[in-house]
C-alpha positions as a printed NumPy array, in Angstrom:
array([[158.82 , 162.177, 103.639],
       [160.094, 158.718, 103.566],
       [163.005, 157.919, 101.2  ],
       [161.808, 156.149,  98.06 ],
       [163.27 , 152.881,  98.921],
       [161.089, 152.858, 102.122],
       [157.948, 153.554, 100.291],
       [155.58 , 151.026,  98.66 ],
       [155.035, 151.079,  94.992],
       [151.484, 151.03 ,  93.535],
       [151.794, 147.272,  92.704],
       [153.023, 146.542,  96.216],
       [150.156, 148.448,  97.712],
       [147.605, 146.404,  95.714],
       [149.422, 143.255,  96.845],
       [149.303, 144.225, 100.644],
       [145.728, 145.219, 100.356],
       [144.676, 141.941,  98.785],
       [146.803, 139.553, 100.905],
       [147.812, 141.501, 104.02 ],
       [146.757, 140.871, 107.593],
       [145.067, 143.751, 109.505],
       [145.716, 145.55 , 112.895],
       [143.463, 148.237, 114.21 ],
       [143.857, 151.107, 116.766],
       [141.418, 153.905, 117.574],
       [142.622, 156.394, 114.893],
       [144.621, 154.186, 112.513],
       [144.403, 150.752, 110.697],
       [147.276, 148.922, 109.34 ],
       [147.451, 146.103, 106.71 ],
       [150.775, 144.407, 106.485],
       [152.769, 141.633, 104.942],
       [156.039, 140.406, 106.466],
       [158.982, 139.213, 104.456],
       [160.906, 142.228, 103.033],
       [164.279, 143.227, 104.571],
       [163.46 , 146.824, 105.435],
       [160.159, 148.532, 106.549],
       [158.355, 149.796, 103.618],
       [155.321, 151.844, 104.239],
       [152.49 , 153.77 , 102.512],
       [149.73 , 156.035, 103.937],
       [146.193, 156.248, 102.923],
       [143.836, 159.04 , 104.002],
       [140.283, 158.988, 102.421],
       [137.9  , 161.827, 101.588],
       [135.769, 160.634, 104.533],
       [138.475, 161.681, 106.841],
       [139.478, 164.971, 105.317],
       [137.521, 166.542, 102.411],
       [140.337, 168.865, 101.131],
       [143.403, 167.415,  99.506],
       [145.574, 169.872, 101.518],
       [144.222, 168.368, 104.802],
       [144.784, 164.724, 103.498],
       [148.413, 165.476, 102.365],
       [149.143, 167.104, 105.685],
       [147.921, 164.013, 107.483],
       [149.865, 161.716, 105.157],
       [153.063, 163.792, 105.649],
       [152.669, 163.731, 109.35 ],
       [152.527, 159.988, 109.286],
       [155.493, 159.723, 107.07 ],
       [157.441, 162.086, 109.38 ],
       [156.601, 159.855, 112.397],
       [157.728, 156.79 , 110.444],
       [161.18 , 158.187, 109.631],
       [162.14 , 157.755, 113.232],
       [161.157, 154.064, 113.205],
       [163.824, 151.603, 112.081],
       [161.619, 148.415, 111.826],
       [162.621, 145.504, 109.565],
       [160.836, 142.907, 107.512],
       [157.421, 144.454, 106.926],
       [155.473, 146.154, 104.157],
       [152.726, 148.128, 105.667],
       [149.979, 150.359, 104.674],
       [148.49 , 152.707, 107.288],
       [144.87 , 153.911, 106.745],
       [143.604, 156.77 , 108.862],
       [140.041, 156.179, 109.987],
       [139.124, 159.333, 112.023],
       [139.934, 162.816, 111.528],
       [142.675, 163.844, 113.921],
       [145.309, 166.474, 114.22 ],
       [148.497, 165.431, 112.486],
       [150.721, 164.74 , 115.531],
       [148.465, 164.601, 118.425],
       [149.491, 162.215, 121.229],
       [146.71 , 159.808, 120.445],
       [147.802, 159.628, 116.779],
       [151.521, 158.838, 117.712],
       [150.287, 156.383, 120.407],
       [148.324, 154.478, 117.875],
       [151.184, 154.47 , 115.377],
       [153.436, 153.008, 118.13 ],
       [150.878, 150.422, 119.023],
       [150.453, 149.249, 115.292],
       [154.249, 149.198, 114.761],
       [154.93 , 147.037, 117.894],
       [152.464, 144.308, 117.184]])
């Protein structure tokens, strides 16, 4: 899990969704706004991707776990999982790296 200072609040999530720019990869989408001094992130997994809350939470935790190693700066980002995938498959991690670098 990301530390609280690196997660977005509900208000920030609404702001990023309303005014953010989009990036897409095969398994993930990202909406982001630049301007903060540390990478702040949130993860969204809809019921279309995983019906059970346990599965959605597992995917969300996997994304947060992958983000703990990344020390980016200056972005508030929301990751939205589009397609069901295993939590830490190589394709999932590759999409995350692609979205974070752009």
